Structure formats: C-alpha cells, structure tokens
N, C-alpha and C positions, 0 to 999 in steps of 0.2 A: 642516136644515143647521146645524151647530155656529155659534154666535155670532148665529143669527137672532133678531130681536126677537119675542116672543111677546106680550106684553101689559104693561100698567102696573100695580102694585099701588096701588088707590086706596081710599079710604075718609074717613072723619071724622078730622081731625088733631086730637088731644087731647094733654093734657099728662100726666105721669107720674102726678100725684095722681088725675086723673079716671080714668085706666087702671086704678090700683089700687081705685078706689071701685067701678068697674064689675064687676072680677074679683071682688071681695068679694060684691057683690050676685049675681053669677052663682053662685057657690058656695052661697051662702044658698038659691038657688032650683034647686039641683041641675043648672045648665047647664054641660055639660063641652065644648061646642065654642066655641073662641076664634078670633078672625079679626084678632089684633093683630100688628104687625110694627114693630119699632123704625125710625123714620125718621131720626133723630139725637138727640143727647143731650137727654133730656127731653121729647121729642116722639114719639108713637106714632100709626101709622094703624090706626084701629078699622074694620074692614071689615064688622062685625056688622049695621048699620043702612043704610049707603050704600056701595055697591061695584059692582064688575063681576065677571065671571066668574073673574078671578084669585083671588078668596079661595077658590076650591074647589080650587085646586091644592095637593095634599098634599106633606108631607115624605116621603122614602123613604131606605132604606138603600143604594140604587143611583139616586141622581137622574139625570133627564135634563134638569134645567133649572137655573139659578142666578139669585140676584138681583144686581143692581148698582145702586148709587146714583149718580145723575147730577145734575148741578146744571143746571136750565133756566130761563132767566130770572131767576137768582138764588135760585131754589128748589129744594130738595133733593127728587128724585122717585126711585121705586124701578121700575127696568124688570126684567122677567123674560124670559131668555134661553136658548136651546137649548144644551145641552152637546154633543149629539150628533145 
C-alpha cells in the first residue's frame, strides 16, 4: 500500500573524506558494488560492512519505493516507503 514503511536504510555513518577513500580503494580492487547513501551534507551511510536487508534494494527506471529523510530524536534517519 502506498506510503507503507518498508525498512530503514542503516549502516556505518562516515564522513565524505572516508567515503572517497573507500571508493578509491574499491576502484583499485575492481569492486563495483557500492552501498552508500547520503545522509546529510558531509555524512554518508555506508552499508557495505554493517547493514540490514535494505542495502539490497535496487534502483529502477520504474521504482516502487522511495526514500525519505526523517528526524528521530535529533538524528537524521532514512526510511524506505512504498510508492504503490
């Protein structure tokens, strides 16, 4: 049903410099799968090492899910919700 909460996108919260370092290391090792999502300016969620099943949700030309940023107890969180 539209608007139904599916899951929270979780993982390790890192800064932009660390994200760039990890992406460079991945390129050097021919790793092509990335699980990073911008949390807010300068902070990224990296779900490669610590995550839940939400990291396996793929993007699509015809998506049936969307992400929304929520403020929970003063912390920005990313929820995944149904579009239809």
